[in-house]
C-alpha positions, 0 to 999 in steps of 0.5 A, a space after each residue: 500500500 505504501 509503495 502504491 501511495 509513493 508511486 501515485 505521488 511521483 506520477 502526479 508530480 511528473 504529470 503536473 509538470 509535464 502539463 505545466 511545461 509541456 515537457 516530454 521528459 516529465 511525460 516520459 518519467 510518468 509513463 516509465 513509473 507506471 510501466 515499471 511498477 506494473 510490469 515488474 510486479 511479483 507473481 503474487 500481486 494481483 488476482 490474475 497474474 499467477 494464471 498468466 504465469 501458468 499459461 506461459 509455462 503451459 505454452 512453453 511445455 506444450 500443454 493444452 490451454 483452454 479458454 484463451 484465444 489461439 492468437 494470444 497463445 501464438 503471441 506467447 510462443 513468439 515472446 518465448 523466443 525472446 525470454 522463457 520467463 513468464 515475468 517477461 510476458 507480464 512486463 511486456 503486456 503491462 508496459 505496452 498497456 501503460 505506454 499506449 494509454 498515457 501516450 494517448 492522453 498526452 496527445 489530448 493535452 491541448 484540449 484536456 488536462 493531462 494531470 486530471 486524466 492521469 489522476 483518473 487513470 491511477 484511481 479508476 483504471 490502473 489497479 485493474 490493468 494489473 489483472 485483466 491484462 489481455 483485455 486491458 491491452 486490447 482496450 489500450 490498443 483501441 483507445 490509442 487507435 482513436 488518435 487515428 480515428 479522430 484524424 480520419 485515418 480510418 485504416 490505421 484505426 482498423 489495424 489497431 482494432 485488429 491487433 487488439 482482437 489478437 489479444 481479446 475478442 471483445 475488441 470487436 467493440 472497437 468498431 462500434 467506436 468507429 460507427 459512433 465517430 461517423 454519427 457524432 462527427 458533423 465534419 464528416 461528409 454525409 455520403 462518407 458517413 452513410 457509406 461507412 455505416 453501410 460498409 460496417 453493416 455489410 461486414 457484420 452480415 458477412 461475419 455473422 456466423 463468427 459473431 454468433 460463435 463469439 457471443 456463445 464463447 462470451 455468454 458467461 458475461 450474461 450468465 452471472 447476475 450482478 449485485 446492483 449498481 454500486 455507490 461509486 457507479 451511481 456517483 459517477 452517473 450523477 456527476 456525469 448528468 450534473 456536468 452535462 446539464 450545467 454545460 448545456 444550460 449553464 448559470 454563469 453570469 458576469 457583469 450582468 452578461 449571461 454566458 450560459 453554455 459550455 462546449 461539449 465534446 460529443 465524442 467524449 460525452 457519448 462514449 463515456 455515456 455508453 460506458 456508464 450505461 453498460 456498467 449499469 447493466 452490471 446490475 443484471 450481468 456481473 461482467 458487463 463492466 469489462 465490456 464497458 471498458 472500451 467506452 469507460 476509457 473516455 472518462 479520462 478525456 471527458 473530465 479532463 476537458 471539463 477541468 479546462 472549463 472557461 466558466 466553471 473551473 472551480 466547480 468542475 475541479 471540485 467534482 473531479 477531486 471528490 471523484 478521484 479521491 473516492 475511487 482512490 480511497 476505495 482501492 486502498 481500503 478494499 484492495 479489490 484488485 489484490 495488488 497489496 501487499 506489493 512486491 517485485 519479481 526480485 522479492 522472495 
């Protein structure tokens, strides 16, 4: 717990000065700290780390491995040509995950607070990234690929989604972000928009048998009941609605002039809203929050953009502080991801 607190202090320090001075060296130190802490963890740290050790050993010894994509097992075979230690698999996946996510946040620094986005990442996503490693790497690839999506380099985004699919088949959800982009982005020519949606629909029809098999493979996500919407999720929904309401209708007044509306980023808002809805479905299906990860990543730029508010900076930053503090304290108290006590690969 102490190690995680120290990491948080250093990372936030690096993120603050990276944003303030637009400093690449501080950004690099931020990424490096997160990557090393996660990548050099011991087998005993986290719920799933030991399972990945076992998978890597089984692939090395030629034993059958069930319940994991063949493409991921082939990646393990490739990595074993570099190192036969399962610690290398954890280091590779954890480092790549953090590099992709923090680098994507860095590209958004002109419109969002990098410091706020990193703070939300540490409190809301980072501990979980040490467990569902395959899916989190897939999520990181899709999230990083949205840089090319926003720049309308669609074929590169599709490549990122395809690479993500090699690690976890739920990465097919990344293509929904492509459709969402076509829908909410008013700068796209309407014929390109309709053409993109038509092509996507044709691909779905052609690959329908494959989609059915995937649904069957991941039907376990719908077989276990949830225990209801937790207080943190309910709090996130309330804060989201409050922020959007005030941004749309406003009440800011200065020198008798009513300023009113805050400009909303529709891509961030819609994606985050979908993530909140999917997480809420966790009331009925226990693992829906994992499906929601592809959209919940936009929680960081959503609040990061509000931290740059022209009209209500103190109000929004207060909401963000309470959200981050609540999530962080919850992780420290509950240790829901079993990352405490922390130890490195060199520990006995």
